[in-house]
C-alpha positions as CSV (number, residue, x, y, z in Angstrom):
1,M,-28.5,-37.8,-5.3
2,F,-25.2,-35.9,-5.5
3,M,-22.2,-35.8,-7.8
4,S,-18.4,-35.9,-7.2
5,G,-16.1,-35.2,-10.1
6,G,-19.1,-35.5,-12.5
7,I,-20.0,-39.0,-11.3
8,W,-23.3,-39.9,-9.7
9,L,-22.5,-41.5,-6.3
10,A,-25.9,-42.2,-4.7
11,D,-28.6,-44.7,-5.7
12,D,-31.6,-42.4,-5.1
13,F,-31.5,-40.9,-8.6
14,N,-34.6,-38.8,-9.2
15,W,-35.1,-39.1,-13.0
16,S,-37.9,-36.5,-13.2
17,L,-36.1,-33.9,-11.1
18,E,-32.8,-34.3,-13.0
19,T,-34.7,-34.1,-16.3
20,K,-36.4,-30.9,-15.2
21,K,-33.1,-29.4,-14.1
22,S,-31.4,-30.3,-17.4
23,W,-34.2,-28.8,-19.6
24,N,-34.4,-25.7,-17.4
25,K,-30.7,-25.2,-18.3
26,M,-31.3,-26.0,-22.0
27,A,-34.4,-23.8,-22.3
28,N,-32.7,-20.7,-23.9
29,N,-30.6,-22.8,-26.3
30,W,-33.7,-24.7,-27.3
31,H,-35.7,-21.5,-27.8
32,S,-33.0,-20.1,-30.1
33,K,-33.4,-23.0,-32.6
34,S,-37.0,-24.1,-32.1
35,K,-38.5,-21.9,-34.9
36,Q,-36.0,-23.3,-37.5
37,M,-36.8,-26.9,-36.5
38,W,-40.6,-26.5,-36.8
39,D,-40.5,-24.3,-39.9
40,Y,-37.7,-25.8,-42.0
41,G,-36.0,-28.7,-40.0
42,S,-36.8,-32.1,-38.6
43,R,-40.3,-31.1,-37.3
44,K,-41.6,-29.2,-40.4
45,D,-43.8,-32.1,-41.6
46,I,-45.3,-33.1,-38.3
47,I,-48.2,-30.7,-38.1
48,P,-49.3,-31.4,-41.7
49,F,-49.1,-35.1,-40.8
50,I,-51.3,-34.5,-37.8
51,N,-53.8,-32.5,-39.9
52,T,-54.3,-35.4,-42.3
53,Y,-56.0,-37.2,-39.3
54,C,-57.4,-34.4,-37.2
55,R,-60.1,-32.2,-38.5
56,D,-60.2,-28.5,-37.6
57,Q,-61.0,-27.3,-34.1
58,Q,-59.9,-30.4,-32.2
59,A,-58.7,-30.2,-28.6
60,I,-55.1,-31.2,-28.8
61,L,-52.6,-31.6,-25.9
62,D,-48.9,-30.9,-26.7
63,I,-46.9,-32.8,-24.1
64,G,-43.3,-31.6,-23.8
65,C,-44.3,-28.3,-25.6
66,G,-41.0,-26.7,-24.9
67,D,-41.0,-23.0,-25.7
68,G,-44.4,-23.4,-27.3
69,Y,-43.6,-22.7,-30.9
70,G,-45.0,-26.1,-32.1
71,S,-48.1,-25.5,-30.0
72,I,-48.6,-22.1,-31.6
73,K,-48.2,-23.5,-35.1
74,L,-50.7,-26.3,-34.3
75,H,-53.2,-23.6,-33.0
76,K,-52.7,-21.6,-36.2
77,S,-53.6,-24.6,-38.2
78,G,-57.1,-24.6,-36.7
79,H,-57.0,-26.5,-33.3
80,Y,-57.6,-25.7,-29.7
81,V,-54.2,-26.4,-28.1
82,T,-53.0,-26.8,-24.5
83,G,-49.2,-27.2,-23.8
84,V,-47.6,-28.9,-20.9
85,D,-43.9,-29.2,-20.1
86,L,-41.8,-30.5,-17.2
87,S,-39.6,-27.5,-17.3
88,E,-40.9,-24.3,-15.7
89,E,-38.3,-22.3,-17.8
90,M,-39.8,-23.8,-21.0
91,V,-43.3,-23.0,-19.8
92,A,-42.3,-19.4,-19.1
93,L,-40.9,-19.0,-22.6
94,A,-44.1,-20.5,-24.1
95,Q,-46.3,-18.2,-22.1
96,Q,-44.3,-15.2,-23.4
97,S,-44.5,-16.4,-27.0
98,A,-48.3,-17.1,-27.0
99,Q,-50.1,-14.9,-29.3
100,S,-53.6,-16.0,-28.3
101,N,-55.5,-16.5,-25.1
102,D,-56.8,-19.7,-26.6
103,I,-53.5,-21.5,-25.8
104,T,-52.8,-22.5,-22.2
105,F,-49.3,-23.5,-21.1
106,L,-48.9,-25.4,-17.8
107,Q,-46.1,-27.2,-16.0
108,G,-46.7,-30.9,-15.6
109,N,-45.2,-34.4,-15.8
110,A,-46.1,-36.8,-18.6
111,T,-46.7,-39.5,-16.1
112,A,-49.1,-37.4,-14.0
113,L,-50.9,-35.1,-16.3
114,P,-53.0,-32.3,-14.7
115,F,-56.1,-33.0,-16.7
116,V,-59.4,-34.9,-16.3
117,E,-60.1,-38.2,-18.1
118,Q,-61.1,-38.0,-21.8
119,Q,-60.4,-34.3,-22.1
120,F,-58.6,-34.3,-25.5
121,D,-59.2,-35.4,-29.1
122,A,-55.5,-35.9,-29.7
123,V,-52.0,-35.6,-28.2
124,M,-48.8,-34.4,-29.8
125,C,-45.7,-35.7,-28.0
126,I,-42.5,-35.2,-30.0
127,N,-39.2,-36.5,-28.6
128,V,-40.6,-36.6,-25.1
129,L,-41.1,-40.2,-24.1
130,E,-37.3,-40.8,-24.5
131,W,-36.9,-38.5,-21.5
132,T,-39.2,-40.5,-19.2
133,E,-38.0,-43.2,-16.9
134,M,-41.1,-45.3,-17.4
135,P,-42.6,-44.7,-20.9
136,L,-45.4,-47.2,-20.3
137,E,-46.7,-45.1,-17.4
138,A,-46.7,-42.0,-19.7
139,L,-48.6,-44.0,-22.4
140,R,-51.3,-45.1,-20.0
141,E,-51.6,-41.5,-18.7
142,I,-51.9,-40.2,-22.3
143,K,-54.6,-42.8,-22.9
144,R,-56.5,-41.6,-19.8
145,V,-56.8,-38.0,-21.0
146,L,-57.7,-39.0,-24.6
147,K,-61.3,-39.3,-25.7
148,P,-62.5,-42.6,-27.1
149,G,-60.9,-43.1,-30.5
150,G,-58.5,-40.3,-29.8
151,R,-55.0,-40.2,-31.4
152,L,-51.5,-40.0,-30.1
153,F,-48.9,-38.5,-32.5
154,A,-45.5,-39.5,-30.9
155,G,-42.1,-38.7,-32.3
156,I,-39.4,-41.1,-31.2
157,L,-35.7,-40.5,-32.0
158,G,-34.0,-42.9,-34.4
159,P,-30.8,-44.8,-33.3
160,T,-28.3,-42.3,-34.7
161,A,-30.1,-39.0,-33.8
162,G,-27.8,-36.5,-32.1
163,P,-29.8,-36.2,-28.9
164,R,-29.2,-39.9,-28.3
165,A,-25.9,-38.8,-26.8
166,H,-27.8,-37.9,-23.6
167,S,-28.3,-41.6,-22.9
168,Y,-24.5,-42.3,-22.8
169,P,-23.8,-41.4,-19.2
170,R,-25.6,-44.5,-18.0
171,L,-22.6,-46.5,-19.2
172,E,-20.2,-44.5,-17.0
173,Y,-22.3,-43.4,-14.1
174,G,-25.2,-45.8,-14.1
175,H,-27.8,-43.1,-14.6
176,A,-29.0,-40.9,-17.5
177,I,-32.1,-38.8,-18.2
178,C,-32.6,-40.1,-21.8
179,N,-33.7,-43.8,-22.2
180,T,-32.5,-46.0,-25.1
181,M,-35.9,-46.8,-26.4
182,M,-35.8,-47.4,-30.2
183,P,-38.8,-46.6,-32.5
184,W,-39.6,-50.3,-33.0
185,E,-39.4,-50.9,-29.3
186,F,-41.8,-48.0,-28.7
187,Q,-44.2,-49.4,-31.3
188,Q,-44.3,-52.8,-29.5
189,L,-44.7,-51.1,-26.1
190,A,-47.5,-48.8,-27.3
191,T,-49.5,-51.5,-29.1
192,N,-49.3,-54.2,-26.4
193,D,-52.4,-53.0,-24.6
194,V,-52.7,-49.2,-24.9
195,F,-52.9,-48.1,-28.5
196,L,-53.5,-49.3,-32.1
197,Y,-50.9,-48.5,-34.7
198,E,-52.5,-46.5,-37.5
199,D,-49.7,-44.9,-39.5
200,G,-46.1,-43.6,-39.3
201,M,-43.9,-41.0,-40.9
202,G,-40.1,-41.1,-41.1
203,V,-37.9,-38.1,-40.8
204,F,-34.7,-39.4,-42.4
205,K,-31.1,-38.7,-41.6
206,E,-29.4,-36.2,-44.0
207,G,-28.0,-38.1,-47.0
208,V,-30.6,-40.9,-46.9
209,K,-32.4,-41.0,-50.2
210,R,-35.9,-42.3,-50.8
211,E,-34.8,-45.0,-53.2
212,Q,-32.5,-46.4,-50.4
213,Y,-35.4,-47.1,-48.0
214,A,-38.7,-47.2,-50.0
215,D,-38.7,-51.0,-50.4
216,L,-37.3,-51.8,-46.9
217,P,-39.5,-53.2,-44.1
218,E,-40.7,-50.6,-41.7
219,K,-38.3,-51.5,-38.9
220,L,-35.4,-51.0,-41.2
221,Q,-36.8,-47.7,-42.4
222,Q,-37.0,-46.6,-38.8
223,A,-33.3,-47.5,-38.3
224,L,-32.4,-44.9,-40.9
225,T,-34.4,-42.1,-39.4
226,F,-33.6,-39.2,-37.2
227,M,-37.1,-39.6,-35.9
228,W,-40.2,-41.7,-36.6
229,V,-43.5,-40.1,-36.0
230,F,-46.3,-42.5,-35.0
231,C,-50.0,-42.1,-35.4
232,L,-51.6,-44.3,-32.7
233,Q,-55.3,-44.6,-31.9
234,K,-56.6,-45.1,-28.4
235,R,-57.5,-48.8,-27.9
236,G,-61.0,-49.5,-26.7
237,D,-61.9,-52.1,-24.1
238,N,-63.2,-54.5,-26.8
239,D,-60.2,-54.1,-29.2
240,D,-58.1,-57.2,-29.6
């Protein structure tokens, strides 16, 4: 894959490699705003949401851990946390930020996780599956590393979220590293044969008031969100 004048010219586009390159470049910028997002911004309610379903001292995998700030907050809330990210620059930042030897940060791909089967009680995966070429492969890999009855907490960007701009290049160049999967599409994909839908939490766009969405069907609520956070339970062999 090569570029000429900013345009992709070859057909051998390597999604994973290009994604890793992009997030390596964005690592320092992400690190500069990560704390604000997790403490006060769009991600502030995610860990409390997780803790309504996960008792203390559960083994939780944070896929797409970035600079590790969310992993550290999850650990401080009482869990054993492992973080994995495609970007080695992000992993390096996470390792520098870790305040406990109980948190391990590794480089790895969501579609080929470096863990044994049924290793984790839960997985946190926030705004990550949009950056995978084949989200179903990642879902099946997540299911593999979850214990029976384990839960996936997945945050999927709403249709008007700013990061959606990263999917635009596909219209001009035929390739992008952010897919166009909407929250309702993800829900259908995840519940076809991999997970059971248990609950969801909306992070709504600024200016959207509760009275404007409270009585709407869930799919319409998702359309007003910056992000929808899913709580999904691993489907057993005998689940319909």
